[in-house]
N, C-alpha and C positions, 0 to 999 in steps of 0.2 A: 506494500500499499505505499502512495505517496505523501511523503512529507506535506504540511500543508503551505510551507512558503512557494512549495516547486509548483502547485495544480494548477492547470491551467483554469483560467474564471474567464468563460467568456463575454460576461456582463461586462466585468471590468474592462477588458481590452476593448470592446467597444465603445466602451466613456473614454478611454485614452486615445485611441486614433480619433473619435469624434471634436476630441479638445485639442490633439494637434491638426486635425483638417480646418477646425476654425480656424487659428495661428496662420495654417499655411496660406488660407486662404484670401485674408486678409490682409492689409498693412498690419506690421506690427502697433499695438496700439502705445502711444506714450508713457499713459500711466507714471505716480508720483514721486513713487521713490519715498523720500522723507517726510514728504510735504503734501502725503495725502488730506484730504478733509477728511479723512474716516481714521478713527486713532488702530492702530495696531493690537491687532487681539488679543488676547492672553492667550497660551499656549499652556496653561495650567493644565493638569492630567490627563494632556492628546495620549501621553507612552502611560501605556496602562500595560498588566500582566497578562490578559488574554487579545489585547490586540483592539482595533476599529475598524467599523466597514470600507473598505480599499473605496467604492464609490462615496460617498460619503467625505471620505479625506481628503480626494478629488475635489469635488466641490468647495468643499471648506478651502484650501491654498486656491482656488479658484475665482472666490467670492470674497476672501478674507484677506489673505498674502499676496497674491499677484500683483493688485496695484497699488502695494507697496513696492514694488522691485521699478526703477525707469529700463525700459525697453531698451538696450543699448542696440537692436537692429532696427530701430524705428527711425526714417525716414527723416521726422524731425526730432535727432538725438544729434546734434553739434559740437558736443562739448568733450572734453578729451581726446580722444580717439572712438571712431563710433565702432560697429561692426556691421556686415551685411550679407548674412550668407545668405547663397543663392537660395532657391526652393529644392534643387537638387542635389545640394550640399548637404542639406537640414535632412532631407528624407534618406539619405544615403547613413547620415550620421544616425539614425534611427535602425537602419542593416546594421550598422558595427555595435549598435550597443545590445540590438535583441539577438546577433549571432554569435559574442558571448568571443567573439577577435581577439587574441592576444598580440601584442607588435615587438615583441619583446625578440625572438630569437627566428633565423633560418627554421631551424629544425620543426620549431611548432608553426611556421605563419609563413610559409614562402611565399605562399601566392598573397599576404599581406606586402611582404617586405619590395617583394617586385615589382607589386605596383607603386609603392610609393618610393622607391627608385627610382622609376619612371619621372615620375615626378618632381624629386630632388635633380636630377640630373637635366631636366628640363630647363628648371631655375637655375644652374649652375650655366649653363651653353647661354642661356638669354642673359647672363651676367659678364658672359665673356670667358669663361673661368676655363680652363681646361679641360680635354677629354680624360677620366679616369676621377674626376671630383664627385664628392657625393657627400653623405652622412648621414642625416636624422631629422624627425620630426619629434621636437620637445613641446613642453604644455604652457610656452610662451619666451619671448624675449630675455626676462630674467636670468633664465635656467641656460637658454641658448648662449648668453653672454658668458656666463661661469663656464661653462663645458667650454668653448672657446677657447675663455683666457686661462683656462688651469691647465688645456695642451700649448698653449703659449708660455706660461711661464718654466713649466717642467723643459720646453725645451731649452727657451733662453737660457735654465742653469747648466744644460750641456753645455751651452756657446759660450756661458761666461762660468768658469769654473776657479776663477781667480776671486769673483764675488761673494762675499756672502749671501747667501740665501733672500736674508731678510734686509741685504739694502736690493736689490733690482725693482726696476720702478718699470714701468709703462707710460708713454707721453700720451695724455689725454687732454681734451677740450675742458676748458672751463663751463663747456655750456653740453656736453656729452651727458646722458641720462643718465638717473641717478642709480640705475641697476650697476651703469658700471663701476661707479664709486664704490659699490655695496660688493660687487665681484673681487672687487681689489683688497678688501676689506678680507672677506671670508679668507682668498687667497692667502693673505699676510705679506701683499704687495704693495711698494708704498708708490701715488701715483706722483709725474713729473705733469704738475697743472699748466697748464699754456694758455694764457690769454687771446681768445680767437679776435682774426681783424674784424671786427662789427659781427662778432657771433659766428663768424665763419673762421674753421682753424683750417691753418691753410699750411703749403712747406715751410715760406719764408720764416712765418709765428716759430715752426717748430727750431727751425736752423738757427733763428736766434734765440731762444730757448737751451738750446743744447748746446749754444756760442758761449752763454752766461753761467752755464752750471758747471762748478766743480767738479764735478763726476761723470761726465755724461756715456762712460763706458758702463755703466748700473743700466741705463733704460733699455731692454730689451725687445721692448715694442712698441706699437704705436696703436690709437683704434682713432678711426672714423668713425661721422656719423653721416649715414644716405637719407638726411630729412628729421631733421630735430622734432621734438613732437612738440615744443612749445608753438614753432613759426615754421615748421617747413625747410628750416635750413639746412641747403648740401655742403659739406665741405669739401674741400679742396682733395678728391678723391686720388687724383690722378695726379697729382704732386708730392703728396705724401706716401702714397703707393708708391710711386716711383724711388722717391727719398726711404723706404723702407728694403727697397731690394737692394740698392746698392748698398744700403748697413747691413744687410744680413739681421732684419728685426721683421720680427712676427706682426706682419698687420691682419688686422680684424676688422671690420666695418658692420657698424649695428645700423642695418637697417629694416629693425621690424619694424617700423610705417611705411620710410619715405622707400624702400627697395623694390614697392609695389611701382613706383614710377617708370621700371623696367620696361613696362607693358605702356606710355604712356608716351606722347610727343616730345617730352621732355627726358627723357633715356640715355639724353646723350652724356646727362650733368654725372651719370651714375656710371658712367664707362672706366670708371679707374678702380672698381670693384673686379677686374682681372684681375688686378695684383694682387688681393685679399688672398691670405693662407687660410682666412675664414669670414665668414660674413652668416648673416640671419637676415630672415624677412619673414614675418606674421600674417599667412595665409588669413589668418581671423581679425584683419585688420583690412587692408586695401585688397585682400586677394579673394572675399567674396566668399572665404569659408566660415564654419562656427568654430565659438571657442573649444577646446584652446587648443590652438597649432600654431608652434612654430619652426621652419623650416632651418636647420644649422648644417649647411653646407660647411666643407673642408677641401681646401684645394688636394692635399695629400692626406686620404681617411685613413691610410696606413699607420701615419704617425700619429692620429688622434687617438685612434684602436689601440697604438702600444702604451698608453700614458692613461686609458681612461676604460680599457675593458677589465672589469672585474673578473679575480678567480676564485674559485672554490671547489672543492670535490666535485659536488653533485651536478657544477656550471661545464666540469670537463667534458662532458658528451655535449657540448653548447660549440665546438672545434677542432679540425681537424680533421671533417670529413672528405670525400670524396671528390665530392660535387664541388664545379669553380666557384658556388657560389657561399657556401657553407659556413664561410668564415665572414660571412656579411650578416651580424646578428646586430638589431638595431640597438639595442643594450651595450653595445662596447664603443658609439661615440660619443656618448654622454653625461653628464652626472642623473644617472638613472639606470633601473634597471627594468622592473615590469613595467611596460606601458601600453596601453589602449592602442587599438591602429588610429592616430589621428589623422593620421595624412591622409588617408583613405577619403575621405568627403571631399576632402580640395582636391585629389587626385580626378575622383568621380565629375565633379563636376566639370574642372578643365578639360575631358575626354569629350563630356557631354555638349559642352557650350561652344567648346573650342578658342581658340588662342583671340581668334576676330572679337569675339563680344570680350574677353576679361579687355581688351585695348582699348574696344568702345566705354565699358564703363568707367574701367576707371580714366578715361581722359574729361568723360564727363564731370567730372568734380574738379578737376586742375582749372577747365575752362568755368563752372560755375564760381569758382574761387574766382578768376580773374574778372568777371562780370561781375561782383559782390565786390571786389576791391575797387573796379569803374565806379559803380552806382557810391558809394560808400565817400571816395573824390570828390562825387559832384553836391552830397549834401551839405549844404549848410549845417557847421553844429555838429559833425561828424569828421575826423581825420582819419586818415593811413596812419599806422605806426610805423609802417614797413610797408614794401609790396609784396604783393601773395607769396608764400613759399611753397609749393606742391599745389597741395590743397588747403592751405591753414591761411586763413586773414586775422591781422592781427590790429584792432581799430579805437579809435576813442571817442567817446561825447566827451566833448569840452564842457569842461568845467564840473562833470561829477565827482561825489568824492567816492569812497570805495564801498559806502554804504549804502549810494545810489545802486553801482553796478549790482550788489546783492539785492536789493530788492527788486530789481530788476529782472534780475535771474529766476528768481523765486517767482515769481509774480506769471512769466510767461511757461511755468511749470507748472502752476497752481490753474493756469485757465490753458493748459493742454498745448499752445499753440508751440513750444520747441523748448527742447534741455539744453541750454545755453549757459556755458557759466565764465566767470572773468578769468584772465590770469594774472601774473605779475610777472612784468615785463621793464629792466632796468630799475626796480625799487618802486613802480606805481602801477596800479591796477588797471587793466584794460582789457578792452572785451575782444574775445575769440570765436572763432567761425570755423570749426573742424569739419569738410566734406569729405563725406567720403561712400556714403548710400546715392545712389547710382537715379532715384526716383526724388531726392530732398529737390525742390520747386525754386525757378526763382520768386516767384509769387510767397512760397515760406520765406525766402531772404526776405523780400519786399515790407512782410509784415512783421518781421523781426524787428528790422530799422526802425521802422516807422514806432513801434511801439515809447523808440526811446525818447519821442516827445508828449509820446500820449499824457 
């Protein structure tokens, strides 16, 4: 007799499918997050010894909890970095979940690995990296950066045997994503913090910083960004990458958000990624995959495996088989072991919609940002902080205080117009629009801007 937790419940299955069908059929509702007009319900007593009816609990989630979560995939979500998974990627994510797919090893999951590797190889080729580049899909940019910099640190130690391990450093921009600094902290590596040129990290900045530094030989790597989260600024990837190649430094590119511009008219800004020893791009950001999915790609995956593969008696079976692909275990290329097949929904979406659809959807966000910036520049009382960067626009409402920005942001969400949050730029609070969803409209942008004068 089956255990009750593993017994098929047709009525509840239909209820789940109906809930998912409703979400797929319509634009995601914006919802309210912490600003819901209805108080969060108490969950006191929800967990019991005997359990509760599944359909009723689903209703409780739908009616009492869901509106307290802002839908990151709504066309009105223009804060932070949005998420806009395609319909096919969402549906295939359900297949991944229901199939119990394990993406850990070739032994268990050759069918998963070969498909994910095709997607990774496509991204590597798109970035101009050499044949043989590859890696793994991890949960997000933070783990991707940490994994890549772990390999870079260990390679640097072998190249700088005369430098104490705790003295080794990576050169990073003062505008690098916060996960870069956190990763270096975890790794016990100090940053050489380089002041950028108008927030853009360049080869000239790096050369000046090294020339002024008393111990430049302790620098073992360079981290650049292809599209900063706050403003969409692309570093001097060509200059920094060529410098790293000339000096035998590990070159890592954080393209978690902006790496997707490889599919846009601005792809030339990213041509320097071809120099990278490692780079990341998040399909769950601007490549229209569901959370959580980051592509981590190495120029030489064998080096990464040497430093990251986990060893244990029960894992010996994963290595050394006769199959030419046998040693390609996703678990060997990042700070992880067990993993879901998180790259498959992106692979399925890319295969079914095709590259041209991805190029079109990515370009829409860039074009929308350009038009929004033009509109802001032409509106009295509004000022651009800087030109649009990829799909991000920073601007100010002249004379506004920080409290007015916060009140404006909250009002837009309470009225279910959009989720727009201010940011801090050079010490000043300003407004920020992050475009990603191809169904966000110029009309919505106009409504957001007009609301600043209401």
